ROSE-4610 file (N, C-alpha, C; in Angstrom, 1 decimal, always signed):
// ROSE-4610
residu = [M/M/M/K/K/K/E/E/E/L/L/L/Q/Q/Q/I/I/I/I/I/I/F/F/F/D/D/D/S/S/S/I/I/I/Q/Q/Q/E/E/E/I/I/I/E/E/E/Q/Q/Q/F/F/F/V/V/V/R/R/R/V/V/V/A/A/A/T/T/T/R/R/R/Y/Y/Y/P/P/P/G/G/G/E/E/E/I/I/I/Q/Q/Q/V/V/V/I/I/I/E/E/E/G/G/G/Q/Q/Q/R/R/R/I/I/I/L/L/L/D/D/D/G/G/G/K/K/K/A/A/A/I/I/I/L/L/L/G/G/G/L/L/L/L/L/L/S/S/S/L/L/L/G/G/G/T/T/T/N/N/N/Q/Q/Q/P/P/P/L/L/L/T/T/T/L/L/L/S/S/S/C/C/C/D/D/D/G/G/G/N/N/N/I/I/I/D/D/D/G/G/G/F/F/F/S/S/S/D/D/D/F/F/F/L/L/L/S/S/S/Q/Q/Q/I/I/I/S/S/S/D/D/D/Y/Y/Y/L/L/L/V/V/V/S/S/S]
num = [1/1/1/2/2/2/3/3/3/4/4/4/5/5/5/6/6/6/7/7/7/8/8/8/9/9/9/10/10/10/11/11/11/12/12/12/13/13/13/14/14/14/15/15/15/16/16/16/17/17/17/18/18/18/19/19/19/20/20/20/21/21/21/22/22/22/23/23/23/24/24/24/25/25/25/26/26/26/27/27/27/28/28/28/29/29/29/30/30/30/31/31/31/32/32/32/33/33/33/34/34/34/35/35/35/36/36/36/37/37/37/38/38/38/39/39/39/40/40/40/41/41/41/42/42/42/43/43/43/44/44/44/45/45/45/46/46/46/47/47/47/48/48/48/49/49/49/50/50/50/51/51/51/52/52/52/53/53/53/54/54/54/55/55/55/56/56/56/57/57/57/58/58/58/59/59/59/60/60/60/61/61/61/62/62/62/63/63/63/64/64/64/65/65/65/66/66/66/67/67/67/68/68/68/69/69/69/70/70/70/71/71/71/72/72/72/73/73/73/74/74/74/75/75/75/76/76/76/77/77/77/78/78/78]
x = [+0.8/+0.0/+0.9/+0.5/+1.2/+0.4/+1.1/+0.4/+0.9/+0.0/+0.2/-0.6/-0.2/-1.0/-1.8/-3.1/-4.0/-4.7/-5.3/-6.1/-7.1/-8.4/-9.4/-9.8/-9.9/-10.2/-11.7/-12.5/-13.9/-14.6/-15.9/-16.8/-16.7/-16.5/-16.4/-15.1/-14.1/-12.9/-13.1/-13.8/-14.2/-15.0/-16.0/-16.8/-15.9/-15.0/-14.2/-13.2/-12.7/-11.8/-12.6/-13.8/-14.6/-14.8/-15.1/-15.3/-14.1/-12.9/-11.7/-11.4/-11.6/-11.3/-12.2/-13.4/-14.3/-13.9/-13.1/-12.6/-11.3/-10.7/-9.5/-9.8/-9.2/-9.6/-9.2/-8.2/-7.6/-8.4/-8.0/-8.7/-8.1/-9.0/-8.6/-9.2/-8.4/-8.8/-8.3/-9.2/-8.8/-8.8/-7.7/-7.6/-7.4/-8.2/-8.1/-8.1/-7.0/-6.8/-7.1/-8.1/-8.5/-9.5/-10.1/-11.1/-10.5/-11.0/-10.6/-11.8/-11.8/-13.0/-12.7/-13.7/-13.6/-13.5/-12.4/-12.1/-13.0/-13.9/-14.9/-16.3/-16.4/-17.8/-17.9/-18.7/-18.7/-19.2/-20.2/-20.8/-19.8/-19.0/-17.9/-16.9/-16.5/-15.5/-16.1/-17.3/-17.9/-18.0/-18.1/-18.2/-16.9/-15.8/-14.5/-14.3/-15.0/-14.9/-13.7/-13.3/-12.3/-11.2/-10.1/-9.0/-8.3/-8.2/-7.4/-6.6/-5.4/-4.6/-5.1/-5.2/-5.6/-4.6/-4.7/-3.8/-4.5/-4.0/-4.6/-3.8/-4.4/-3.8/-4.4/-3.5/-4.1/-3.0/-3.5/-2.6/-1.9/-0.6/+0.2/+0.7/+0.4/+0.9/-0.1/-1.2/-2.2/-2.0/-2.2/-2.1/-3.0/-2.4/-3.2/-2.9/-2.0/-1.7/-1.1/-0.2/+0.4/-0.6/-1.5/-2.6/-3.5/-3.8/-4.6/-4.0/-2.7/-1.9/-1.9/-1.8/-1.8/-3.2/-4.2/-5.6/-5.9/-5.2/-5.5/-4.4/-3.5/-2.3/-2.7/-3.8/-4.2/-4.5/-4.7/-5.1/-3.9/-2.8/-1.6/-0.9/-0.5/+0.3/+1.8/+2.5/+4.0/+4.8]
y = [-1.2/+0.0/+1.2/+2.2/+3.5/+4.5/+5.3/+6.4/+7.7/+8.6/+10.0/+10.9/+12.2/+13.2/+14.0/+14.2/+14.9/+16.0/+16.9/+17.9/+18.4/+18.6/+19.1/+20.5/+21.4/+22.8/+23.1/+22.2/+22.4/+21.1/+21.2/+20.0/+19.5/+20.4/+20.1/+19.2/+19.5/+18.7/+17.3/+17.2/+15.9/+15.1/+15.7/+15.1/+14.6/+15.4/+15.0/+13.9/+13.9/+12.9/+11.5/+11.5/+10.3/+9.8/+10.7/+10.2/+9.6/+10.1/+9.5/+8.2/+8.2/+7.0/+5.8/+6.0/+4.9/+4.2/+4.9/+4.3/+3.5/+3.7/+3.0/+1.6/+0.5/-0.8/-1.2/-0.5/-0.9/-0.3/-0.8/-0.3/+1.1/+2.0/+3.4/+3.7/+4.1/+4.5/+5.9/+6.7/+8.0/+8.0/+8.4/+8.3/+9.7/+9.9/+11.1/+10.7/+10.8/+10.3/+8.8/+8.4/+7.0/+6.6/+7.5/+7.2/+6.7/+5.6/+5.1/+4.9/+5.7/+5.7/+5.2/+4.7/+4.2/+5.5/+5.5/+6.7/+6.8/+5.8/+5.8/+6.1/+6.4/+6.7/+8.2/+8.9/+10.4/+10.9/+10.2/+10.6/+10.6/+9.6/+9.5/+10.6/+10.9/+11.9/+13.3/+13.5/+14.8/+15.0/+13.9/+14.1/+14.6/+14.4/+14.9/+16.4/+17.0/+18.4/+18.7/+20.0/+20.4/+21.1/+21.4/+22.2/+21.6/+20.3/+19.6/+18.5/+18.3/+17.2/+15.8/+14.9/+13.6/+12.6/+11.4/+10.4/+9.5/+9.4/+8.5/+7.2/+6.1/+4.8/+4.0/+3.6/+2.9/+1.9/+0.9/-0.1/+0.4/+0.6/+1.2/+0.2/-1.1/-2.1/-2.5/-1.8/-2.1/-1.2/-1.8/-1.1/+0.2/+1.3/+2.5/+3.4/+3.0/+3.8/+5.1/+5.1/+6.4/+7.3/+6.8/+7.6/+8.1/+7.3/+7.7/+8.9/+8.8/+9.8/+11.1/+11.0/+12.3/+12.9/+12.1/+12.7/+13.3/+12.9/+13.5/+14.5/+14.8/+15.6/+16.9/+17.5/+18.8/+18.7/+17.5/+17.3/+16.8/+16.4/+15.9/+17.0/+16.8/+17.8/+17.5/+18.5/+18.2/+18.2]
z = [+0.0/+0.0/+0.0/-0.8/-0.8/+0.0/+0.7/+1.5/+1.0/+0.8/+0.3/+1.1/+1.2/+1.9/+0.8/+1.1/+0.3/+1.1/+0.3/+1.0/-0.1/+0.4/-0.5/-0.1/-1.0/-0.7/-0.9/-1.4/-1.7/-1.8/-1.7/-1.9/-3.3/-4.2/-5.7/-5.9/-5.2/-5.3/-4.7/-3.7/-3.1/-4.1/-4.8/-5.8/-6.9/-7.4/-8.5/-8.1/-6.9/-6.4/-6.5/-6.0/-5.9/-7.3/-8.3/-9.7/-10.2/-9.9/-10.4/-9.7/-8.4/-7.5/-7.9/-8.3/-8.7/-9.9/-10.8/-12.0/-11.8/-10.6/-10.3/-9.7/-10.2/-9.8/-8.4/-7.8/-6.5/-5.4/-4.2/-3.0/-2.6/-2.2/-1.8/-0.5/+0.5/+1.8/+2.1/+2.7/+3.2/+4.7/+5.3/+6.8/+7.4/+8.5/+9.2/+10.7/+11.3/+12.7/+12.8/+13.6/+13.8/+12.8/+12.0/+11.0/+9.7/+9.2/+7.9/+7.1/+6.0/+5.1/+3.7/+3.1/+1.7/+0.8/+0.1/-0.8/-2.0/-2.2/-3.3/-2.8/-1.6/-1.0/-0.7/-1.4/-1.3/+0.0/+0.6/+1.9/+3.0/+3.0/+4.1/+3.9/+2.7/+2.5/+2.8/+2.4/+2.7/+4.3/+5.0/+6.5/+7.1/+6.3/+6.8/+6.7/+5.7/+5.5/+4.6/+4.5/+3.7/+4.4/+3.7/+4.2/+5.4/+5.4/+6.4/+5.7/+6.1/+5.5/+5.9/+4.9/+5.1/+4.5/+4.9/+4.4/+3.4/+2.2/+1.2/+1.1/+1.3/+1.2/+0.1/-0.9/-2.0/-2.5/-3.2/-3.8/-5.0/-4.9/-5.9/-6.9/-6.8/-7.7/-8.8/-8.9/-9.9/-11.1/-12.3/-13.5/-13.5/-13.9/-13.9/-12.7/-11.8/-10.6/-11.0/-12.0/-12.3/-13.0/-13.7/-14.3/-13.2/-12.2/-11.1/-10.4/-10.1/-9.5/-10.3/-11.6/-12.4/-12.3/-12.2/-12.2/-10.8/-9.8/-8.4/-8.0/-8.9/-8.5/-7.9/-8.2/-7.6/-6.1/-5.6/-4.2/-3.4/-4.1/-3.3/-2.6/-1.4/-0.7/-0.9/-1.4/-1.7/-0.5]
């Protein structure tokens, strides 16, 4: 599993992230403290709110991982 830091600045960014994530065949989790949420479930992600760093955990060994990363690059924290 690969872990990356992400942040969403708006609800629209969460919606776009979920659209991209649902097309990725691997498992995606978004972690905030002790909460581990399905990264493909919009209601869970909306409950986290915006403007806070989150941990993205996903299977980086699946074909299309680099494409997935390029599509979510706006949300990655450098």
